[in-house]
N, C-alpha and C positions, 0 to 999 in steps of 0.2 A: 793117392789120385786127386788131382786140382782140378776144379770144377769151374766153367763159368757160365751161373745161372741169368735169365735174361725173363724178363718179362714184365708184356704191353698188351695184357686181355683185357685187363679191364679198365677200372680207374687208378693204375700208377705207371708207372715207368720206370721201371726197376731191375739193377742187376749187381750181384755178388761174387765172390770169389770163394768157394769152399775147398779147406785142404783136407779130405776126407782121413789124415794119416795123424794131422795136430789134433783133427778133432773139432777143428773150429774156424768159424767165416776172418779169412783174409781181412776183408771189405765189403762193402755193401751200401750201396744208395737207392733211397726211394720217394718219388716226385708223387706228389699225389697231382693226377689230371684225369680231365675227361678228353680233351682230343689234344694233340700236338707230339703225340709221341715218335712220330718220324724224323722231326726236328731235335727233341729231345735224346733219342735213344743214344746214337751215338756216343756224344758227349759224356754220357755218364758212363757208360761203356769204359771209354777212356780214362777217367779218373778213378773206375772203378781199381784198373788194372793197373794203375800209376800208382792207388793206394797202395794196392797188393805188391805192387815194385817186381810187379812176371812181365814177361813179353809172349805174346800171341801163343809161341810156338811152345812154350812152357804148359799150355792148359790139354788138361789130357781128353776132356770131354766137355761138350756144350750144350744146355740144358734149356729148354723153355717152354712156356706154357704152349699150347697148340688151342686152347678154346673147352667149353664156349664160352664166348666173352664177344667183345666188338669185331664183327669181319674186317676192322682197317684196320685196328689194335693188333689182330692178330696176325695180317701180312706185315708189320713191321718186326716184328718182333723175330718171327718163325722167317724171315728174305735176310735179317743180321745174324741168326742164327746159322744159318746155311752158308752163308757166304763166307762167315769167317771160319766153320767148321771145312769148307772147302779151300779155304785160302791158306787154314794151317793143319791140313790134314789128318786132321781129328772127327772122331763121331759126336754128329749132334744127336739127341734124343729129345724127344716131347713127353709132356705132361700136362695132364688134364688139370686146368684149374679146379675141378668139383676134388679131385683130391690131393691137391697143394691144400685145400681149404680143412677137409678133414684132418691131413699129417699131423699140423698143427694139436688138434685134439686129442685123435688117437694117440699119440708120445705121453699124455698122459695116463696111460692107461687105466681109466675109468670104465666103469661098466654098460654106461647110458647108450645107445645107439645114437650114432652122428649123423644129421643130414644136411649135406653141404646144398646149396640154393645159390642162385645169382638171379636174377631180374632179366627174364627173356620178353619185359615189356607185354601190352596188350592183357594182363590181366593173366601173365603165363610166368611160370620158371622154371630153370633149368636145374636140375636135381641130384642127388644121389643119398643113397641111404645106405653106412656101414655101421658093425656092431663095434662096439669096446674095443676091439682087440681089431678094427681094421678088416674084416673078413667084408666080403661084400652082401648085402642083405637086397636093395633094389640099384639094378642096373644103371648108369647115365639114361636119363631120359628128360623128353622138355613136356610140360602139363601144367594144366588151369592150375593155379593157387590148391583151390579145393582138391580136384583129382589128386595133389602132391600131398598133401595134408594127412588125407583119406588113405595113400601108401602106407603111410608112417602106423604098422598094427605091432612096435616092437618093444611097447613101453615108453616112458618120458624120457624124451629125446636132447640132445644138444643141439642146437641151431646155427650155422657158421655159414657165413659168406655176406653178399652184397645183399642179399633177399632174404636173410634173417629176420629183420625186425619185419618182413614184409609178413611172413607166414607165421612170427608171434602176434602179431597186430589180429592173424584171422584163425586166429588157434581155438577150438572147442571148447567153452568153457567146462563140460560134463563130462571130459578124457584126461587123462595123464598131463601135468600142463609141463613144459619145456624146462628143464632142470638150469640150460644156459642158454645167452642169447648173443654170438658174438656177429656184429652188424659188421664186417671188415669190409670197404671199398676195394680191398686185391690181397691175394693169395702172402702169405709172407714170405718174402724173397730167398732166406735161407731155408725154408723146407723144398721150396722148388728145385734149388742145388742136393738136398740130400736127396730127394726123390731122384731126382737124375743121375744119380753118383749110383744109386740100387738097379735103374731101369738096362733093361736089356736092349741094344741101340735098334735089335732085329726086328725087335715084336713092340717099338716105341719109335717110332719114325718120327722126326718132326715137321710134320704135315696138319692142316688143321683137321681140329674134330669138331663137325660141325652138325648142332642135334636139329636142324631147321635148318632151311634156306631165308636168303636173305628178304628184309623187310620191303626195299627196293628193287624192284624188278624193271630189266630194260623194254622197253615196246618193241611190241612186236614186230613193226613195223616204226626205221626211225625217224624223229620228226623231219629233219630237212629229204630225206627221200618223200615223207609228205605234202611236203611243200611243193616238190618235186614235180610230185604227179597231179596237185592239184590244177 
């Protein structure tokens, strides 16, 4: 199976092509960035496809990160994945950023629980806890940093994600200490591709996975309407 993977959820604009039969990535590119995903994504995809020497019609499935993450970034990646899938007549699947972070650690087959954490701002994090074998211990959620730390009752954890250091800096000194802290700005695009290959399109749609509402909310009365009525 040939998988085109896309990630614009956090602080990277990334794409990769995975050949599951060969068991390897044919091409990949990841640009670290906090803004500008919309302008960068399609050129990145084009370069990856050219490097893999494949036409879009050769792709069997498109995988994309669906959150949690930047609301703007998520829309960029998901829109591209849906559009390419529709044009090529292929399936598009969505993977969470939390699971993509965890996959890179779970593959090491260690016993420590894995806490994936993403900065949700305002002293909160998006987080998920899985066992060393990948089984879920605490489902994805959003909580204060202290609440997220308190939820870890499974022994010394492996922290991963762009909020891993945030948790580590607040970790209580009187309990089991983290065995590792991987403060990655974005998931490894290769693991997005592998998770996409394993995902069921019926139960993993390419649609946003939001754990909280946007920080910016529209005014009850638009400013222009307010001005017109005054």
